[in-house]
C-alpha positions in Angstrom: 34.2 -4.9 40.0 32.1 -2.1 41.7 34.4 -2.2 44.7 37.5 -1.7 42.6 39.0 1.8 43.5 39.9 2.4 39.8 36.3 1.7 38.8 35.0 4.2 41.5 37.5 6.8 40.3 36.3 6.6 36.7 32.7 6.6 37.7 33.2 9.7 39.8 35.0 11.4 36.9 32.2 10.5 34.5 29.6 11.9 36.9 31.5 15.2 37.4 32.1 15.6 33.7 28.4 15.2 33.0 27.3 17.8 35.6 28.4 20.9 33.7 26.6 19.6 30.6 23.3 19.6 32.5 24.0 23.0 34.0 25.0 24.4 30.7 21.8 23.2 29.0 19.7 24.7 31.7 21.5 28.0 31.5 21.0 28.1 27.7 17.2 27.6 28.1 17.0 30.2 30.9 19.1 32.7 29.0 16.8 32.7 26.0 19.2 30.8 23.7 16.7 28.0 23.2 15.9 29.2 19.6 19.5 28.8 18.7 19.3 25.2 19.9 16.2 24.7 17.8 17.9 26.2 14.7 20.8 23.8 15.2 18.5 20.8 15.5 16.5 21.9 12.4 19.7 22.4 10.5 20.6 18.7 11.2 17.2 17.6 9.9 17.6 19.8 6.9 20.8 18.1 6.0 19.1 14.7 6.5 16.3 15.8 4.1 18.9 16.9 1.6 20.4 13.4 1.6 16.9 12.1 1.0 16.4 14.4 -2.0 19.7 13.9 -3.8 20.8 10.4 -2.8 17.5 8.8 -1.8 15.2 10.0 -4.5 18.1 10.1 -7.0 19.1 6.4 -6.7 15.5 5.2 -6.2 14.8 6.5 -9.8 17.8 4.7 -11.5 15.8 1.5 -11.8 15.4 2.3 -15.5 18.3 0.4 -17.0 19.5 2.9 -19.7 18.5 6.1 -17.9 20.6 6.1 -14.8 22.8 9.1 -15.7 19.8 11.1 -16.7 17.8 10.2 -13.6 20.6 11.4 -11.3 21.3 14.5 -13.2 17.6 15.4 -13.4 17.4 15.0 -9.6 20.4 17.3 -9.1 18.8 19.9 -11.4 15.3 19.8 -10.0 16.5 20.3 -6.4 18.9 23.0 -7.5 16.1 24.9 -9.2 13.4 24.3 -6.5 15.2 25.4 -3.4 16.2 29.0 -4.4 13.0 29.6 -6.3 10.9 28.6 -3.2 13.0 30.6 -0.8 13.0 33.7 -3.0 9.2 33.6 -3.4 8.6 33.0 0.3 11.2 35.5 1.5 9.8 38.7 3.1 12.8 40.7 1.8 14.4 41.2 5.2 17.5 39.2 4.4 19.1 36.7 6.7 17.1 36.0 9.9 16.4 33.3 12.4 13.7 31.7 10.1 16.1 30.8 7.3 16.6 27.2 8.3 12.8 26.8 8.7 12.3 28.3 5.2 15.0 25.9 3.8 13.1 22.9 5.2 9.9 24.1 3.7 11.7 24.5 0.4 13.0 21.0 0.7 9.5 19.8 1.3 8.6 21.4 -2.0 11.6 19.7 -3.6 10.4 16.4 -2.4 7.0 17.0 -3.9 8.6 18.1 -7.2 10.7 15.0 -7.4 7.6 12.9 -6.9 5.9 14.7 -9.7 8.9 14.3 -12.0 8.8 10.6 -11.2 5.5 10.2 -13.1 7.2 11.4 -16.4 10.7 10.2 -15.7 12.6 9.2 -18.8 10.3 11.1 -21.2 11.5 14.7 -20.7 14.5 16.4 -22.2 16.9 17.7 -19.5 15.8 21.3 -20.2 12.2 20.3 -19.7 13.0 19.1 -16.2 14.3 22.6 -15.4 11.1 24.2 -16.8 9.1 21.7 -14.8 10.8 22.8 -11.6 10.2 26.5 -12.4 6.5 25.9 -13.1 5.9 23.5 -10.3 7.1 25.6 -7.4 4.5 28.4 -7.6 1.7 25.8 -8.1 2.8 23.9 -5.0 3.1 27.1 -3.0 -0.3 28.3 -4.0 -1.8 25.0 -2.7 0.3 25.2 0.4 -0.9 28.7 1.0 -4.6 27.8 0.7 -4.6 24.5 2.5 -2.1 25.2 5.4 -2.0 29.0 5.7 -5.6 30.0 5.2 -5.2 31.6 1.8 -8.4 32.9 0.2 -10.2 32.2 3.4 -11.3 28.7 2.1 -9.7 26.9 5.1 -8.9 28.5 8.4 -5.2 28.4 9.3 -4.5 25.2 11.2 -7.8 23.6 10.0 -5.9 20.9 8.1 -3.6 18.6 10.1 -0.7 17.5 7.8 2.4 17.6 9.9 4.6 15.3 7.7 3.0 16.3 4.4 0.8 13.3 3.4 -1.5 15.6 1.6 0.4 18.8 0.5 3.7 17.1 -0.3 3.0 13.5 -1.4 -0.5 13.5 -2.7 0.0 16.9 -4.4 3.2 15.8 -6.1 1.8 12.5 -7.3 -1.5 14.0 -8.7 0.4 16.9 -10.3 2.7 14.3 -12.0 -0.3 12.4 -13.3 -1.8 15.6 -14.8 1.5 16.2 -16.6 1.7 12.5 -17.8 -1.9 12.6 -19.0 -1.2 15.4 -21.4 2.3 14.3 -22.5 2.3 10.5 -22.9 2.6 9.7 -26.6 1.6 6.5 -28.4 5.3 5.5 -28.9 6.1 6.0 -25.2 3.0 3.9 -24.3 4.2 1.0 -26.4 7.9 1.1 -25.2 8.9 -1.2 -22.4 10.6 0.3 -19.3 13.6 -2.0 -18.7 15.5 -2.7 -15.5 18.2 -5.2 -14.6 19.8 -6.5 -11.4 22.3 -3.6 -11.2 19.7 -0.8 -11.6 17.4 -2.6 -9.2 20.2 -2.7 -6.5 20.9 1.0 -6.9 17.1 1.6 -6.6 17.1 -0.4 -3.3 20.0 1.7 -2.1 18.0 4.8 -2.7 15.0 3.3 -0.9 17.0 2.4 2.1 18.5 5.9 2.4 15.0 7.3 2.2 13.8 4.8 4.9 16.7 5.8 7.2 16.1 9.6 7.0 12.3 9.6 6.8 11.9 10.3 10.6 13.8 13.5 10.2 11.6 14.5 7.3 8.4 14.1 9.3 9.9 15.5 12.5 11.7 18.5 10.9 9.4 21.2 12.2 7.6 19.5 15.1 8.1 20.9 18.6 10.9 19.4 20.8 8.3 17.8 23.0 6.7 16.0 20.0 9.9 14.9 18.3 10.6 11.6 20.1 7.1 10.2 19.6 7.1 11.4 16.0 10.4 9.7 15.2 9.2 6.4 16.7 5.9 6.6 15.0 7.5 7.0 11.6 9.9 4.1 12.1 7.1 1.9 13.3 5.0 2.8 10.3 7.9 2.1 7.9 8.5 -1.3 9.6 4.8 -2.1 9.2 4.8 -1.2 5.5 8.0 -3.0 4.8 6.8 -6.3 6.3 3.4 -6.0 4.7 4.9 -5.2 1.3 6.9 -8.5 1.2 3.9 -10.6 2.3 1.4 -9.0 -0.1 3.9 -9.0 -3.0 4.5 -12.8 -2.6 0.8 -13.4 -2.2 -0.1 -11.5 -5.4 2.9 -12.4 -7.6 3.9 -15.8 -6.1 7.4 -14.4 -5.7 8.6 -11.1 -4.3 9.0 -8.2 -6.7 12.1 -6.0 -6.1 10.1 -3.0 -7.5 7.5 -3.6 -4.8 10.1 -3.8 -2.0 12.0 -0.7 -3.2 8.8 1.4 -3.4 5.9 0.1 -1.4 8.0 -0.4 1.7 8.2 3.4 2.0 4.4 3.8 1.9 4.2 3.8 5.7 6.3 6.9 5.8 4.0 8.6 3.3 0.8 7.6 5.1 1.9 8.4 8.7 2.8 12.0 7.6 -0.4 13.7 8.6 -0.7 11.9 12.0 3.0 11.4 12.8 3.0 13.7 15.8 -0.5 12.7 17.1 -0.8 8.9 16.6 0.0 6.3 19.3 2.7 3.8 18.4 0.0 1.1 17.8 -1.9 3.4 15.5 1.3 4.3 13.6 2.0 0.6 13.1 -1.5 -0.1 11.8 -1.3 2.9 9.4 2.0 1.5 8.1 0.6 -2.0 7.6 -2.4 -0.7 5.7 -0.3 1.7 3.6 2.1 -1.1 2.6 -0.8 -3.4 1.5 -2.5 -0.6 -0.4 0.7 0.5 -2.2 1.8 -3.1 -3.1 -1.7 -3.8 -4.4 -1.4 -0.6 -6.5 1.9 -1.7 -8.1 0.7 -5.3 -8.7 -2.8 -4.7 -9.8 -3.9 -1.1 -10.2 -0.9 0.3 -12.2 -1.6 -1.8 -15.4 -5.3 -1.0 -15.3 -4.5 2.7 -14.7 -2.4 2.8 -17.8 -5.2 1.4 -20.0 -7.9 3.4 -18.4 -6.2 6.8 -18.3 -3.9 6.3 -21.3 -0.8 7.4 -19.5 2.5 6.0 -18.3 3.4 6.6 -14.6 7.1 5.7 -14.8 7.9 5.4 -11.1 4.4 4.4 -10.0 4.0 7.6 -7.9 0.2 7.0 -7.8 0.9 3.9 -5.7 3.7 5.1 -3.5 2.7 8.7 -2.9 -0.8 9.3 -4.3 -2.9 6.6 -2.7 -1.0 6.4 0.6 -0.9 10.2 0.8 -4.6 10.5 0.5 -5.0 7.6 2.9 -2.8 9.4 5.5 -4.8 12.5 5.2 -8.0 10.5 6.0 -6.4 8.3 8.6 -5.9 11.3 10.9 -9.7 11.7 11.3 -10.3 9.0 13.9 -7.0 9.7 15.6 -7.4 13.4 16.5 -10.8 13.9 18.1 -10.8 17.7 18.0 -10.0 17.8 14.3 -12.5 19.6 12.0 -13.5 16.8 9.6 -15.0 19.1 7.1 -11.8 21.3 7.0 -9.6 18.2 6.6 -11.6 16.7 3.8 -11.9 20.1 2.1 -8.1 20.4 2.2 -7.8 17.0 0.5 -10.3 17.9 -2.2 -8.6 21.3 -2.9 -5.2 19.6 -3.2 -6.6 17.0 -5.7 -8.2 19.7 -7.9 -5.3 22.1 -7.8 -2.7 19.4 -8.4 -4.4 17.7 -11.3 -5.5 20.9 -13.1 -2.1 22.6 -12.7 -0.3 19.5 -13.8 -2.4 19.3 -16.9 -1.6 22.9 -17.7 2.1 22.3 -17.2 1.9 19.2 -19.3 0.6 21.4 -22.2 3.5 23.8 -21.8 6.5 21.5 -21.6 6.2 20.1 -25.2 6.9 23.6 -26.4 10.5 22.7 -25.9 10.2 19.7 -28.1 10.1 16.0 -27.4 12.8 13.6 -26.2 14.1 11.5 -29.2 14.3 8.2 -27.3 12.3 7.7 -24.1 14.2 6.1 -21.2 17.6 6.5 -22.9 20.7 8.4 -21.8 22.4 8.3 -25.2 20.6 11.3 -26.8 21.8 13.7 -24.0 25.1 12.3 -22.6 28.5 11.7 -24.1 29.8 8.1 -24.2 26.5 6.8 -23.0 26.9 3.2 -24.2 25.5 0.0 -22.8 
């Protein structure tokens, strides 16, 4: 085959066609156009994250049987409120510039945290209340982000907290904020009402979970340097593989049969927990973090959630405590033995500040939202959508 003249001809043509590409890439870097390449790469990741927000989170939350239309619409509205509000607040007023894509990604991170928070009270808000939740959440999130990551108020030096993929400031903050809202809003009637699902809603929820799984590497690698990107992507995938396998094993061990709710949710815990260390961990460490996160999250759904409802007197509709809260905090702590030069005091202080700000601001927002009234029937589309029949 290799001695075939036709094969040699095509091989030569392939080699010659590749040479200008390498030369062109080098010329781009040497000419100072590398930032343009970075912007293009970040744009691609930004679109991946948008797919996570709208399709991934949206369909993950349609597991409530009679609330599918509302869950998808609420997701649409929350993202549409969050992105422009975040970008307007963070803008320096100079208009379009080369940091716009980066600011969009940061706004999408905020959107992810907002959807996590909304998951705690999913099905129990009127559609207008979701809009108000988004407007109130964004400045709270940005205030915590400013303090923990950007050295605001001088409590933590800038760069003192390592949280590349947002285990702390995105996942833990959103989950704990949502718990604060749920704590102040859950009524006795809601506490007594069963959250129903069926085979169809569970399948759509699995679809959302798989979409999140696919694009999670882009989420964590969205703002890392080009040199760190390959290792970050592999670490996230390995962590997700670890949590997925462990979720099935632990779910069967605790429940005797696998729970689709565990598979759709806890399988993602590896992506949550690897966030802080995604650019610094070895592949083995990433896999271990994923395995531990999957076990912790599944245990949370199978054991902790029912006890939490009785102890805290609240309903966490989507179980964000177990998917985002506990694995997020675990991820913020897991980075300590991985990065030797990390300031342990600063990292732990960042976690504590996030917990306090998230829970306190969530409780305040939970007091404000009922001003707009209460949803007539929890977990029902019918009171807000035309022709919403079962």
